Phi, psi and omega in degrees: 000126172288124178290157178266120175275117181289357177281348183273353193254115171295175181295320177298323186281331169294332174295307181298325177308306187282336174298318178304322183274008184071025184252161183284169189290329184306332181296333182298308182301317180292315175296322185285333171299318178296320189280308190263354175247308188272327185068045176246125185243012180258111185302332192284341183261000179270080195289347177279359170269146183276160185308306180307323179289324179299312181299319181290316182294321177301319181295306194256346186233171178202170170228092189246149184236156164296161182270131176275118180252356179198144174223119178244155183233118182279168177297329182266019173077007166297137176240137176232137172247142176246124188238141182257122174275324180201186183301329187237003183243120181227144169234164178231153170221152186230139179249121186242104180280148172220189188293316186245013178200167175223116185254131177254128180258111190241163184263147172240352173215158169276102187085193180196138186265004184273343168056040176295134197287346179258005190247134183288324182292326185289320176294346176283336191091185179251140172243301181204165171271139172289135169286167183304316189291340172282336175276318176298312182310329176302308187298315182290325179291319181293314175305313183301320173293302190301319173307323187283350176248022180039059174225160189224160170262122184251336179223145172234121183243129169285064186237006180278215186287127167112169170262101191305322186280356166262008173226050192309295195301311179300317181290326177291322176291326175290329173286331172305317179282319180304316190271350188286130176297332181280346176251259187262330173071027175280150174287160191293335181279348185258004171237125188232134176260123176253137175219157184276359170113050169276093190308313175302316179295327180288330179284327168295322188293323176310337188253335190265320175218148196264019178290174186286155178246136173236139181243128175276100186271291171067359178203149176263006176210166182295319184308307186286323179286333177304318186278321189277322181238092181307332181295345174299327174302331178266317176237100188287172180297334175291316181289317179303311175296337173288324182284323180294326171292329168297316173301318177303329189259000182270151185075181179260339180264149186300142180228148179230161185230134169271124175253126179255133192219107186265136192276105186248126187300125179059019182246300178229025191248008181295155168302322177301306177310308181300323179288318180294325172291325178290324183293313181306324188255007190295342189249005183243147175279096186212159171235144182257130177249114183279125189240111177302137180295134178251124191283163175205173185298132170070025175274147177265349195262154170236145176293146166294146178284167188300319179296322178293321180295314176298317178302315184293322168307311181293328180300310187297314177293324183289350180249022176080010182266111185296119191225134174231169180244119187291137176273119187294132182226145178069024186284331176299341184241019177057043176251010180270172174316126182075359177256001182280131179230344182073014176291114173236125180287156182309326180292336177293343178296338180270357187259133182270152175301137182289141181263130182224000000 
């Protein structure tokens, strides 16, 4: 019998799980306390559960994690983990510390089917969707290490491997736990789902979860975006922006959108592109994040130089578009934006995570 991994269950599902066992709802709070606050994952040590309940849990449930096969430390203090889900499936996650926050970038799929031409993950192809347990386990693994170093995770972004909105249910369940005070207790503004533009899913997301939204835009017109982000051939920029407006107007609390724009030399970094982008976004409550392209093996692209990026930024700002330039982090360990691939050489299977 396959055991139920309790990391896959949000609070409502965990309630249902205990009700099916004939237990009261307060068991849910107790279990979440053990998992997310105490970080105890052995049912036998959960002594506020009766012995018969502990025995039953051992028979039908588990709290299991992917195996850490590699942990790397960049010169700028970024940390990257490689996790093994199975013999042939690996994912990567990255912790990015800053002065006033610590951001964990997590994966939602093994590989990605969208094949964005400037992304290392897209070149890998698609293997599988992650289960909720495999998503939440990333946060718990990082938390366990960071807590021992008196560091914390203040933000979680679904900007690692995969397209989160092609794995909706698992990602939404994970968001429930990230926001739940009984679990991680993050605010909705501190959790961000990034998408390449799956329009129907954005519309569903606007009703399902209140977390922040980031759009991988990367071009100011359909002709160019069709080449850089092939999903644009199915959902045009016009359709995408309509869905963004639905998201912005959903719920009672104010929402904003972050548009991500990777800067590619002589591809999308011209003055003309900047002016078109400003015109495109002028009616949307949005912020633009200009991302220097991070190189990887077999890529055809180069990053725009710093002067070009600053000029692009100035044009947007002058036309009222809030714009920032992302500082490249973790590039020396292939942990920067667009570099995650989950690629692990055979010899890394013998490498244990470094102990610090």
